[in-house]
SESELO-654594 format. One record per residue (C-alpha): residue number from 1; x, y, z. Coordinates in steps of 0.5 Angstrom, whole numbers, plus 2048, in hexadecimal, padded with zeros to 3 digits. Layout:
BEGIN
@seq NUM	c1 X	c2 Y	c3 Z
...
END
This chain:
BEGIN
@seq 1	c1 7E2	c2 843	c3 815
@seq 2	c1 7E9	c2 841	c3 810
@seq 3	c1 7E8	c2 840	c3 809
@seq 4	c1 7E8	c2 83D	c3 803
@seq 5	c1 7EF	c2 83C	c3 800
@seq 6	c1 7F2	c2 83F	c3 806
@seq 7	c1 7F9	c2 83C	c3 808
@seq 8	c1 7F9	c2 837	c3 80D
@seq 9	c1 800	c2 834	c3 80E
@seq 10	c1 806	c2 838	c3 80A
@seq 11	c1 80D	c2 834	c3 80A
@seq 12	c1 813	c2 837	c3 809
@seq 13	c1 81A	c2 834	c3 806
@seq 14	c1 817	c2 82E	c3 808
@seq 15	c1 81E	c2 82A	c3 80A
@seq 16	c1 81F	c2 823	c3 80C
@seq 17	c1 825	c2 81E	c3 80B
@seq 18	c1 824	c2 818	c3 80E
@seq 19	c1 82D	c2 816	c3 80E
@seq 20	c1 830	c2 817	c3 808
@seq 21	c1 829	c2 816	c3 804
@seq 22	c1 825	c2 81C	c3 803
@seq 23	c1 81E	c2 81B	c3 804
@seq 24	c1 81B	c2 822	c3 804
@seq 25	c1 81F	c2 828	c3 801
@seq 26	c1 81D	c2 82F	c3 802
@seq 27	c1 816	c2 82E	c3 800
@seq 28	c1 810	c2 834	c3 801
@seq 29	c1 808	c2 833	c3 801
@seq 30	c1 802	c2 835	c3 801
@seq 31	c1 7FC	c2 832	c3 804
@seq 32	c1 7F5	c2 836	c3 804
@seq 33	c1 7EF	c2 835	c3 806
@seq 34	c1 7EA	c2 832	c3 803
@seq 35	c1 7EE	c2 82E	c3 7FD
@seq 36	c1 7F1	c2 827	c3 7FC
@seq 37	c1 7F9	c2 827	c3 7FC
@seq 38	c1 7FB	c2 822	c3 7F8
@seq 39	c1 803	c2 81F	c3 7F9
@seq 40	c1 805	c2 81B	c3 7F4
@seq 41	c1 80C	c2 819	c3 7F2
@seq 42	c1 810	c2 812	c3 7F1
@seq 43	c1 813	c2 80E	c3 7F7
@seq 44	c1 817	c2 811	c3 7FB
@seq 45	c1 816	c2 818	c3 7F9
@seq 46	c1 815	c2 81B	c3 7FF
@seq 47	c1 80C	c2 81A	c3 7FF
@seq 48	c1 80B	c2 817	c3 806
@seq 49	c1 811	c2 81A	c3 80A
@seq 50	c1 80E	c2 821	c3 808
@seq 51	c1 808	c2 820	c3 80C
@seq 52	c1 80A	c2 81C	c3 811
@seq 53	c1 80D	c2 822	c3 814
@seq 54	c1 808	c2 826	c3 813
@seq 55	c1 805	c2 820	c3 818
@seq 56	c1 80B	c2 820	c3 81D
@seq 57	c1 80D	c2 81A	c3 81B
@seq 58	c1 814	c2 81B	c3 818
@seq 59	c1 817	c2 822	c3 81B
@seq 60	c1 81A	c2 826	c3 814
@seq 61	c1 822	c2 828	c3 815
@seq 62	c1 820	c2 82F	c3 812
@seq 63	c1 81B	c2 834	c3 810
@seq 64	c1 815	c2 837	c3 812
@seq 65	c1 80E	c2 835	c3 812
@seq 66	c1 808	c2 838	c3 815
@seq 67	c1 800	c2 837	c3 816
@seq 68	c1 7FA	c2 83B	c3 818
@seq 69	c1 800	c2 841	c3 816
@seq 70	c1 804	c2 83F	c3 81B
@seq 71	c1 80B	c2 83B	c3 81D
@seq 72	c1 809	c2 833	c3 81C
@seq 73	c1 80D	c2 82E	c3 81F
@seq 74	c1 80A	c2 829	c3 822
@seq 75	c1 80F	c2 823	c3 827
@seq 76	c1 809	c2 81D	c3 826
@seq 77	c1 803	c2 81C	c3 821
@seq 78	c1 7FF	c2 81A	c3 826
@seq 79	c1 802	c2 823	c3 828
@seq 80	c1 7FF	c2 824	c3 820
@seq 81	c1 7F9	c2 821	c3 821
@seq 82	c1 7F7	c2 825	c3 828
@seq 83	c1 7F9	c2 82B	c3 824
@seq 84	c1 7F5	c2 829	c3 81D
@seq 85	c1 7F9	c2 827	c3 818
@seq 86	c1 7F7	c2 81E	c3 818
@seq 87	c1 7FB	c2 819	c3 814
@seq 88	c1 7F9	c2 812	c3 810
@seq 89	c1 800	c2 80F	c3 810
@seq 90	c1 802	c2 80B	c3 80A
@seq 91	c1 802	c2 804	c3 80F
@seq 92	c1 7FE	c2 802	c3 814
@seq 93	c1 7FD	c2 808	c3 818
@seq 94	c1 7F9	c2 804	c3 81E
@seq 95	c1 7FB	c2 800	c3 824
@seq 96	c1 7F9	c2 7F9	c3 823
@seq 97	c1 7F9	c2 7F8	c3 82A
@seq 98	c1 7F3	c2 7FC	c3 82D
@seq 99	c1 7EC	c2 7FC	c3 82A
@seq 100	c1 7E9	c2 801	c3 825
@seq 101	c1 7E7	c2 806	c3 829
@seq 102	c1 7ED	c2 807	c3 82D
@seq 103	c1 7F0	c2 808	c3 827
@seq 104	c1 7EC	c2 80C	c3 824
@seq 105	c1 7EC	c2 812	c3 82B
@seq 106	c1 7F4	c2 80F	c3 82C
@seq 107	c1 7F6	c2 816	c3 82F
@seq 108	c1 7EF	c2 818	c3 832
@seq 109	c1 7EE	c2 812	c3 837
@seq 110	c1 7ED	c2 819	c3 83B
@seq 111	c1 7E5	c2 81A	c3 83A
@seq 112	c1 7E4	c2 814	c3 83C
@seq 113	c1 7E6	c2 813	c3 843
@seq 114	c1 7E2	c2 813	c3 849
@seq 115	c1 7E7	c2 814	c3 84F
@seq 116	c1 7EC	c2 80D	c3 84D
@seq 117	c1 7E8	c2 80A	c3 849
@seq 118	c1 7E7	c2 80A	c3 841
@seq 119	c1 7E0	c2 80A	c3 83E
@seq 120	c1 7E1	c2 805	c3 839
@seq 121	c1 7D8	c2 804	c3 838
@seq 122	c1 7D8	c2 80C	c3 837
@seq 123	c1 7E1	c2 80B	c3 833
@seq 124	c1 7DD	c2 806	c3 82E
@seq 125	c1 7D6	c2 809	c3 82E
@seq 126	c1 7DA	c2 80F	c3 82B
@seq 127	c1 7DE	c2 80B	c3 826
@seq 128	c1 7D9	c2 809	c3 822
@seq 129	c1 7D7	c2 80F	c3 823
@seq 130	c1 7DD	c2 811	c3 81E
@seq 131	c1 7DD	c2 80B	c3 81A
@seq 132	c1 7D5	c2 80C	c3 818
@seq 133	c1 7D7	c2 813	c3 816
@seq 134	c1 7DC	c2 812	c3 811
@seq 135	c1 7D8	c2 80A	c3 80D
@seq 136	c1 7DC	c2 806	c3 812
@seq 137	c1 7D7	c2 801	c3 812
@seq 138	c1 7D8	c2 7F9	c3 817
@seq 139	c1 7DF	c2 7FB	c3 81A
@seq 140	c1 7DD	c2 7FA	c3 821
@seq 141	c1 7E2	c2 7FF	c3 827
@seq 142	c1 7E2	c2 7FA	c3 82C
@seq 143	c1 7E5	c2 7F5	c3 828
@seq 144	c1 7ED	c2 7F5	c3 828
@seq 145	c1 7EF	c2 7F8	c3 822
@seq 146	c1 7F4	c2 7F2	c3 81F
@seq 147	c1 7EE	c2 7EF	c3 81F
@seq 148	c1 7EC	c2 7F3	c3 819
@seq 149	c1 7F0	c2 7F3	c3 811
@seq 150	c1 7F4	c2 7F8	c3 80E
@seq 151	c1 7EF	c2 7FC	c3 80B
@seq 152	c1 7EA	c2 7FC	c3 811
@seq 153	c1 7F1	c2 7FF	c3 815
@seq 154	c1 7F2	c2 805	c3 811
@seq 155	c1 7EA	c2 806	c3 811
@seq 156	c1 7EB	c2 806	c3 819
@seq 157	c1 7F1	c2 80B	c3 817
@seq 158	c1 7ED	c2 810	c3 814
@seq 159	c1 7E8	c2 80F	c3 819
@seq 160	c1 7ED	c2 811	c3 81E
@seq 161	c1 7EF	c2 818	c3 81A
@seq 162	c1 7E8	c2 819	c3 819
@seq 163	c1 7E6	c2 819	c3 81F
@seq 164	c1 7EB	c2 81F	c3 821
@seq 165	c1 7E7	c2 823	c3 81E
@seq 166	c1 7EE	c2 824	c3 819
@seq 167	c1 7EF	c2 82C	c3 814
@seq 168	c1 7F4	c2 828	c3 811
@seq 169	c1 7F5	c2 820	c3 80E
@seq 170	c1 7FA	c2 81E	c3 80B
@seq 171	c1 7F8	c2 818	c3 808
@seq 172	c1 7FE	c2 813	c3 806
@seq 173	c1 7FE	c2 80E	c3 801
@seq 174	c1 7F7	c2 80C	c3 804
@seq 175	c1 7F3	c2 80A	c3 7FE
@seq 176	c1 7F8	c2 803	c3 7FC
@seq 177	c1 7F5	c2 800	c3 804
@seq 178	c1 7EE	c2 800	c3 802
@seq 179	c1 7E8	c2 7FE	c3 7FF
@seq 180	c1 7E3	c2 802	c3 7F9
@seq 181	c1 7E0	c2 802	c3 7FF
@seq 182	c1 7E4	c2 806	c3 804
@seq 183	c1 7E7	c2 809	c3 7FF
@seq 184	c1 7E1	c2 80C	c3 7FE
@seq 185	c1 7DF	c2 80D	c3 806
@seq 186	c1 7E7	c2 811	c3 805
@seq 187	c1 7E6	c2 815	c3 7FF
@seq 188	c1 7DF	c2 817	c3 802
@seq 189	c1 7E3	c2 818	c3 808
@seq 190	c1 7E8	c2 81E	c3 805
@seq 191	c1 7E3	c2 821	c3 801
@seq 192	c1 7DE	c2 824	c3 807
@seq 193	c1 7E5	c2 826	c3 80A
@seq 194	c1 7E5	c2 82B	c3 805
@seq 195	c1 7DF	c2 82D	c3 804
@seq 196	c1 7DF	c2 82E	c3 80B
@seq 197	c1 7E6	c2 832	c3 80B
@seq 198	c1 7EA	c2 82D	c3 80C
@seq 199	c1 7F0	c2 82C	c3 809
@seq 200	c1 7F4	c2 825	c3 806
@seq 201	c1 7FA	c2 823	c3 803
@seq 202	c1 7F9	c2 81C	c3 7FF
@seq 203	c1 800	c2 818	c3 7FE
@seq 204	c1 7FE	c2 813	c3 7F8
@seq 205	c1 801	c2 80F	c3 7F3
@seq 206	c1 7FC	c2 80E	c3 7EE
@seq 207	c1 7FB	c2 814	c3 7EA
@seq 208	c1 7F3	c2 813	c3 7E8
@seq 209	c1 7F1	c2 813	c3 7EF
@seq 210	c1 7F6	c2 819	c3 7F1
@seq 211	c1 7F2	c2 81D	c3 7EA
@seq 212	c1 7EC	c2 81B	c3 7EC
@seq 213	c1 7EB	c2 81E	c3 7F4
@seq 214	c1 7F1	c2 822	c3 7F3
@seq 215	c1 7F0	c2 82C	c3 7F3
@seq 216	c1 7F8	c2 82B	c3 7F2
@seq 217	c1 7FE	c2 828	c3 7F1
@seq 218	c1 806	c2 829	c3 7F3
@seq 219	c1 80A	c2 823	c3 7F0
@seq 220	c1 811	c2 822	c3 7F4
@seq 221	c1 816	c2 81D	c3 7F1
@seq 222	c1 81C	c2 81C	c3 7F5
@seq 223	c1 81B	c2 821	c3 7FB
@seq 224	c1 81A	c2 826	c3 7F7
@seq 225	c1 813	c2 82A	c3 7F5
@seq 226	c1 812	c2 82A	c3 7EE
@seq 227	c1 80B	c2 82D	c3 7EC
@seq 228	c1 806	c2 82F	c3 7EF
@seq 229	c1 7FF	c2 82E	c3 7EA
@seq 230	c1 7F8	c2 831	c3 7EB
@seq 231	c1 7F3	c2 82C	c3 7E9
@seq 232	c1 7F2	c2 82F	c3 7E2
@seq 233	c1 7F8	c2 82E	c3 7E0
@seq 234	c1 7F8	c2 826	c3 7E1
@seq 235	c1 7FB	c2 822	c3 7DC
@seq 236	c1 7FE	c2 81C	c3 7DC
@seq 237	c1 803	c2 81B	c3 7D9
@seq 238	c1 807	c2 821	c3 7DB
@seq 239	c1 806	c2 820	c3 7E1
@seq 240	c1 809	c2 818	c3 7E1
@seq 241	c1 80F	c2 81C	c3 7DD
@seq 242	c1 811	c2 820	c3 7E3
@seq 243	c1 80F	c2 81B	c3 7E7
@seq 244	c1 813	c2 817	c3 7E5
@seq 245	c1 819	c2 81B	c3 7E2
@seq 246	c1 818	c2 818	c3 7DA
@seq 247	c1 811	c2 816	c3 7D6
@seq 248	c1 80F	c2 80F	c3 7D8
@seq 249	c1 80A	c2 80B	c3 7D3
@seq 250	c1 803	c2 80D	c3 7D4
@seq 251	c1 802	c2 804	c3 7D4
@seq 252	c1 806	c2 800	c3 7D9
@seq 253	c1 801	c2 7F9	c3 7D9
@seq 254	c1 803	c2 7F3	c3 7D5
@seq 255	c1 800	c2 7F5	c3 7CD
@seq 256	c1 801	c2 7EC	c3 7CB
@seq 257	c1 7FC	c2 7E7	c3 7CB
@seq 258	c1 800	c2 7E3	c3 7CC
@seq 259	c1 7FD	c2 7DC	c3 7CF
@seq 260	c1 800	c2 7D6	c3 7D4
@seq 261	c1 802	c2 7CF	c3 7D5
@seq 262	c1 7FD	c2 7CA	c3 7D7
@seq 263	c1 801	c2 7C8	c3 7DC
@seq 264	c1 7FE	c2 7C8	c3 7E4
@seq 265	c1 804	c2 7CB	c3 7E8
@seq 266	c1 800	c2 7CD	c3 7EF
@seq 267	c1 7F9	c2 7CA	c3 7F0
@seq 268	c1 7F4	c2 7CC	c3 7F6
@seq 269	c1 7EF	c2 7C6	c3 7F6
@seq 270	c1 7E8	c2 7C7	c3 7FB
@seq 271	c1 7ED	c2 7CD	c3 800
@seq 272	c1 7E8	c2 7CF	c3 807
@seq 273	c1 7EB	c2 7D3	c3 80A
@seq 274	c1 7E8	c2 7D6	c3 812
@seq 275	c1 7E5	c2 7DC	c3 80C
@seq 276	c1 7E4	c2 7DE	c3 807
@seq 277	c1 7E5	c2 7D8	c3 802
@seq 278	c1 7E1	c2 7D2	c3 802
@seq 279	c1 7E3	c2 7CB	c3 7FE
@seq 280	c1 7E7	c2 7D2	c3 7F9
@seq 281	c1 7EA	c2 7CD	c3 7F3
@seq 282	c1 7F0	c2 7D2	c3 7EE
@seq 283	c1 7F4	c2 7D0	c3 7E9
@seq 284	c1 7FA	c2 7D4	c3 7E7
@seq 285	c1 7FD	c2 7D1	c3 7E1
@seq 286	c1 806	c2 7D1	c3 7DF
@seq 287	c1 807	c2 7D9	c3 7DC
@seq 288	c1 801	c2 7DB	c3 7DE
@seq 289	c1 7FF	c2 7E2	c3 7E1
@seq 290	c1 7F9	c2 7E0	c3 7E6
@seq 291	c1 7F5	c2 7E7	c3 7E9
@seq 292	c1 7F1	c2 7E6	c3 7ED
@seq 293	c1 7EB	c2 7EC	c3 7EF
@seq 294	c1 7E7	c2 7EF	c3 7F2
@seq 295	c1 7E5	c2 7F2	c3 7F9
@seq 296	c1 7E8	c2 7F3	c3 7FE
@seq 297	c1 7E5	c2 7EE	c3 803
@seq 298	c1 7E2	c2 7E9	c3 7FD
@seq 299	c1 7E7	c2 7E4	c3 7FF
@seq 300	c1 7EF	c2 7E5	c3 7FB
@seq 301	c1 7F3	c2 7E7	c3 800
@seq 302	c1 7F1	c2 7E1	c3 805
@seq 303	c1 7F2	c2 7DE	c3 7FE
@seq 304	c1 7FA	c2 7E0	c3 7FD
@seq 305	c1 7FC	c2 7DE	c3 804
@seq 306	c1 7F8	c2 7D8	c3 803
@seq 307	c1 7FB	c2 7D7	c3 7FD
@seq 308	c1 802	c2 7D8	c3 800
@seq 309	c1 801	c2 7D5	c3 807
@seq 310	c1 7FF	c2 7DA	c3 80C
@seq 311	c1 7F8	c2 7D9	c3 80C
@seq 312	c1 7F5	c2 7D2	c3 810
@seq 313	c1 7F3	c2 7CD	c3 80B
@seq 314	c1 7ED	c2 7CA	c3 80F
@seq 315	c1 7EB	c2 7C6	c3 809
@seq 316	c1 7ED	c2 7C4	c3 802
@seq 317	c1 7F5	c2 7C6	c3 800
@seq 318	c1 7FA	c2 7CA	c3 7FC
@seq 319	c1 7FF	c2 7C6	c3 7F8
@seq 320	c1 805	c2 7C7	c3 7F4
@seq 321	c1 804	c2 7C3	c3 7ED
@seq 322	c1 80A	c2 7C0	c3 7EB
@seq 323	c1 80C	c2 7BD	c3 7F1
@seq 324	c1 805	c2 7BD	c3 7F5
@seq 325	c1 808	c2 7C1	c3 7FA
@seq 326	c1 802	c2 7C3	c3 7FF
@seq 327	c1 802	c2 7CA	c3 801
@seq 328	c1 801	c2 7CB	c3 808
@seq 329	c1 806	c2 7CF	c3 80C
@seq 330	c1 809	c2 7D5	c3 808
@seq 331	c1 811	c2 7D2	c3 809
@seq 332	c1 80F	c2 7CC	c3 804
@seq 333	c1 80C	c2 7D1	c3 800
@seq 334	c1 813	c2 7D4	c3 7FF
@seq 335	c1 816	c2 7CE	c3 800
@seq 336	c1 813	c2 7CB	c3 7F9
@seq 337	c1 814	c2 7D2	c3 7F5
@seq 338	c1 80E	c2 7D6	c3 7F8
@seq 339	c1 80E	c2 7DF	c3 7F9
@seq 340	c1 809	c2 7E3	c3 7FC
@seq 341	c1 809	c2 7EB	c3 7FD
@seq 342	c1 804	c2 7EC	c3 802
@seq 343	c1 7FF	c2 7F2	c3 801
@seq 344	c1 802	c2 7F3	c3 809
@seq 345	c1 808	c2 7F4	c3 807
@seq 346	c1 80A	c2 7F6	c3 80F
@seq 347	c1 808	c2 7F1	c3 812
@seq 348	c1 809	c2 7EB	c3 80D
@seq 349	c1 80E	c2 7ED	c3 809
@seq 350	c1 814	c2 7F0	c3 80B
@seq 351	c1 818	c2 7F0	c3 811
@seq 352	c1 817	c2 7F8	c3 812
@seq 353	c1 81F	c2 7F9	c3 817
@seq 354	c1 822	c2 7F5	c3 812
@seq 355	c1 826	c2 7F8	c3 80C
@seq 356	c1 825	c2 7F8	c3 805
@seq 357	c1 82A	c2 7F2	c3 804
@seq 358	c1 828	c2 7EE	c3 809
@seq 359	c1 820	c2 7EF	c3 807
@seq 360	c1 821	c2 7EC	c3 7FF
@seq 361	c1 826	c2 7E8	c3 801
@seq 362	c1 822	c2 7E5	c3 806
@seq 363	c1 81E	c2 7E0	c3 800
@seq 364	c1 826	c2 7DF	c3 7FC
@seq 365	c1 82A	c2 7DA	c3 802
@seq 366	c1 828	c2 7D4	c3 7FB
@seq 367	c1 82B	c2 7D8	c3 7F6
@seq 368	c1 831	c2 7DD	c3 7FA
@seq 369	c1 835	c2 7D6	c3 7FE
@seq 370	c1 83B	c2 7D4	c3 7FD
@seq 371	c1 83C	c2 7CD	c3 800
@seq 372	c1 838	c2 7CA	c3 803
@seq 373	c1 834	c2 7CE	c3 808
@seq 374	c1 839	c2 7D4	c3 807
@seq 375	c1 837	c2 7DA	c3 805
@seq 376	c1 83B	c2 7DF	c3 800
@seq 377	c1 83B	c2 7E6	c3 803
@seq 378	c1 83D	c2 7E8	c3 7FC
@seq 379	c1 838	c2 7E5	c3 7F8
@seq 380	c1 832	c2 7E8	c3 7FD
@seq 381	c1 834	c2 7EF	c3 7FD
@seq 382	c1 834	c2 7ED	c3 7F6
@seq 383	c1 82D	c2 7EB	c3 7F5
@seq 384	c1 82A	c2 7F0	c3 7FA
@seq 385	c1 82E	c2 7F6	c3 7F5
@seq 386	c1 82A	c2 7F4	c3 7EF
@seq 387	c1 823	c2 7F4	c3 7F1
@seq 388	c1 825	c2 7FA	c3 7F5
@seq 389	c1 828	c2 7FD	c3 7ED
@seq 390	c1 823	c2 7F9	c3 7EA
@seq 391	c1 81C	c2 7FD	c3 7EE
@seq 392	c1 820	c2 802	c3 7EF
@seq 393	c1 81F	c2 803	c3 7F6
@seq 394	c1 821	c2 80A	c3 7F9
@seq 395	c1 826	c2 808	c3 7FF
@seq 396	c1 82D	c2 80A	c3 802
@seq 397	c1 82F	c2 803	c3 801
@seq 398	c1 82D	c2 7FB	c3 802
@seq 399	c1 82F	c2 7FC	c3 809
@seq 400	c1 829	c2 801	c3 80A
@seq 401	c1 823	c2 7FF	c3 80F
@seq 402	c1 81D	c2 7FD	c3 80B
@seq 403	c1 819	c2 802	c3 810
@seq 404	c1 81D	c2 807	c3 80F
@seq 405	c1 81A	c2 807	c3 808
@seq 406	c1 814	c2 80B	c3 804
@seq 407	c1 80E	c2 804	c3 804
@seq 408	c1 80E	c2 806	c3 7FB
@seq 409	c1 816	c2 803	c3 7FD
@seq 410	c1 814	c2 7FE	c3 801
@seq 411	c1 80F	c2 7FB	c3 7FD
@seq 412	c1 815	c2 7FA	c3 7F8
@seq 413	c1 81A	c2 7F7	c3 7FD
@seq 414	c1 813	c2 7F2	c3 7FD
@seq 415	c1 811	c2 7F0	c3 7F6
@seq 416	c1 81A	c2 7F1	c3 7F5
@seq 417	c1 81C	c2 7EB	c3 7FA
@seq 418	c1 816	c2 7E7	c3 7F6
@seq 419	c1 819	c2 7E9	c3 7F0
@seq 420	c1 820	c2 7E7	c3 7F2
@seq 421	c1 820	c2 7E0	c3 7F4
@seq 422	c1 81C	c2 7DF	c3 7ED
@seq 423	c1 816	c2 7DB	c3 7F0
@seq 424	c1 811	c2 7D6	c3 7EC
@seq 425	c1 80B	c2 7D8	c3 7EE
@seq 426	c1 809	c2 7DF	c3 7F1
@seq 427	c1 805	c2 7E1	c3 7F5
@seq 428	c1 803	c2 7E9	c3 7F4
@seq 429	c1 7FF	c2 7ED	c3 7F9
@seq 430	c1 7FE	c2 7F4	c3 7F7
@seq 431	c1 805	c2 7F3	c3 7F4
@seq 432	c1 805	c2 7FC	c3 7F3
@seq 433	c1 802	c2 7FE	c3 7F8
@seq 434	c1 805	c2 804	c3 7FA
@seq 435	c1 80B	c2 805	c3 7F4
@seq 436	c1 80A	c2 80B	c3 7EE
@seq 437	c1 808	c2 809	c3 7E6
@seq 438	c1 810	c2 809	c3 7E5
@seq 439	c1 813	c2 803	c3 7EA
@seq 440	c1 80A	c2 800	c3 7E8
@seq 441	c1 80C	c2 7FF	c3 7E1
@seq 442	c1 814	c2 7FD	c3 7E3
@seq 443	c1 80F	c2 7F7	c3 7E7
@seq 444	c1 809	c2 7F7	c3 7E2
@seq 445	c1 811	c2 7F4	c3 7DD
@seq 446	c1 814	c2 7F0	c3 7E2
@seq 447	c1 80E	c2 7EC	c3 7E4
@seq 448	c1 80C	c2 7EB	c3 7DB
@seq 449	c1 813	c2 7E9	c3 7DB
@seq 450	c1 813	c2 7E3	c3 7E0
@seq 451	c1 80D	c2 7E1	c3 7DC
@seq 452	c1 810	c2 7E2	c3 7D6
@seq 453	c1 815	c2 7DC	c3 7DA
@seq 454	c1 810	c2 7D7	c3 7DC
@seq 455	c1 80E	c2 7DA	c3 7E4
@seq 456	c1 807	c2 7DA	c3 7E5
@seq 457	c1 804	c2 7E0	c3 7EA
@seq 458	c1 7FD	c2 7E2	c3 7ED
@seq 459	c1 7FC	c2 7EA	c3 7ED
@seq 460	c1 7F8	c2 7EA	c3 7F3
@seq 461	c1 7F5	c2 7F1	c3 7F2
@seq 462	c1 7F0	c2 7F7	c3 7F4
@seq 463	c1 7F2	c2 7FB	c3 7EE
@seq 464	c1 7EE	c2 7F9	c3 7E6
@seq 465	c1 7F2	c2 7FD	c3 7E2
@seq 466	c1 7F8	c2 7F8	c3 7E5
@seq 467	c1 7F4	c2 7F2	c3 7E4
@seq 468	c1 7F3	c2 7F2	c3 7DF
@seq 469	c1 7F9	c2 7F5	c3 7DC
@seq 470	c1 7FE	c2 7EF	c3 7DF
@seq 471	c1 7F9	c2 7E9	c3 7DF
@seq 472	c1 7F8	c2 7E4	c3 7DA
@seq 473	c1 7F1	c2 7E1	c3 7DD
@seq 474	c1 7EF	c2 7E5	c3 7E2
@seq 475	c1 7EA	c2 7E2	c3 7E9
@seq 476	c1 7E5	c2 7E6	c3 7EC
@seq 477	c1 7E3	c2 7E4	c3 7F4
@seq 478	c1 7DD	c2 7E6	c3 7F7
@seq 479	c1 7DC	c2 7E5	c3 7FE
@seq 480	c1 7E1	c2 7DF	c3 7FE
@seq 481	c1 7DF	c2 7DC	c3 7F6
@seq 482	c1 7E0	c2 7DD	c3 7F0
@seq 483	c1 7DC	c2 7E1	c3 7EC
@seq 484	c1 7DE	c2 7E2	c3 7E5
@seq 485	c1 7E4	c2 7DF	c3 7E2
@seq 486	c1 7E7	c2 7E3	c3 7DC
@seq 487	c1 7ED	c2 7E2	c3 7D6
@seq 488	c1 7F1	c2 7E8	c3 7D2
@seq 489	c1 7F1	c2 7E4	c3 7CC
@seq 490	c1 7EA	c2 7E6	c3 7CD
@seq 491	c1 7EA	c2 7EE	c3 7CF
@seq 492	c1 7E8	c2 7EF	c3 7D6
@seq 493	c1 7E1	c2 7F3	c3 7D6
@seq 494	c1 7E1	c2 7F8	c3 7DD
@seq 495	c1 7D9	c2 7F8	c3 7DD
@seq 496	c1 7DA	c2 7F1	c3 7DD
@seq 497	c1 7E0	c2 7F2	c3 7E3
@seq 498	c1 7DC	c2 7F5	c3 7E8
@seq 499	c1 7D5	c2 7F2	c3 7E7
@seq 500	c1 7DA	c2 7EB	c3 7E8
@seq 501	c1 7DC	c2 7EE	c3 7EF
@seq 502	c1 7D6	c2 7F1	c3 7F2
END
């Protein structure tokens, strides 16, 4: 029987390049049984590339891997899964058009075959057991996966991995898509795995999360291993310095208590949507950062979509007060100086097959015109280039396809296109999801600069520190209603905020 601490996976001199970009630069890594190994580093440091090579999603340019003492070079993630290595990817890792049960047992349908037919009732029943075993409720295995939201689809993906009984579990930035209850399920899953002498590699930008759950941390920067740190030597300031290669201020939120204008720029008047919101009222003021928080299913994400015209409002209306314009479509919102950063960036905020330049300049057709309908290519290039430089988007050039970027760099592109457009009203749904602490600081500085310039911003987030750190006013939602309203000037009380949530 394998012993705790025994090396399960060993990576030697791993190297991977995408064209001229070196993603992983001669990395050595040991993954031991009974251990949660955390990988941390800035966006583009190589974390996801390493795990995707281990899981067979990408092939290494050079280097070797050994799994259970034997050479390891899986051709696909399905091959890796069948041999005991499962990965929960950063983005959505389920197929929307098939059922929950079919996703959970993908590649294993033969176990449910009787002659030429698949026993769907048996598959649904066993999928239900897998979901139940990891603590997931409210998901019907027989339903199409597209009927569930991002968090539920991520939980389905976790169930899919656990159904294969892996020896090594690779978790890539999964917690950013989960609410508190979803994270609890994930944490229990990874700790149960290590108690069963399996191994976990855990990628996160949340240093507190890594320090709480990991036995060891490997710090990456520019594709190289900077340090390996055992749990008893964890020091947050030291880790941050090694991540970004420089000292960083311990506090990167706002420190002021500046107010905002009494002028209302956006109003939701008794809006009702098909789900979550019933006669919901909201006012956003000029120069205000309004925080919206709550548990995942409280209705806050639906609210953001409804304010931008992406969600059908069946009663009531959203109005831009200066022109009395009713916002019932996203193109109306855009034409009237509104911007929206979606939590689901790959489906709603980016054109993945287009370049960084095309994505960023998509909001700038007014600014970059030279005569009538004609647009200046130079203006567009400079427009996109400024955002790439300001947000330090790691790429070969502004013409690199967005699909090839790391998750955090994709998020920078989303953020950059709306900052570039200089919208008057910005709705930001989980704007710093999947970005490192250095970029978070830059984003928070930009948000605060926009406030000081008189812009109005709504931040929707499942992270209380982010909401408390940035908001002038904070609304907590529960079951589609405002359960608490708090002012920065009064000081935010965490106990009261949490009480309003639950």
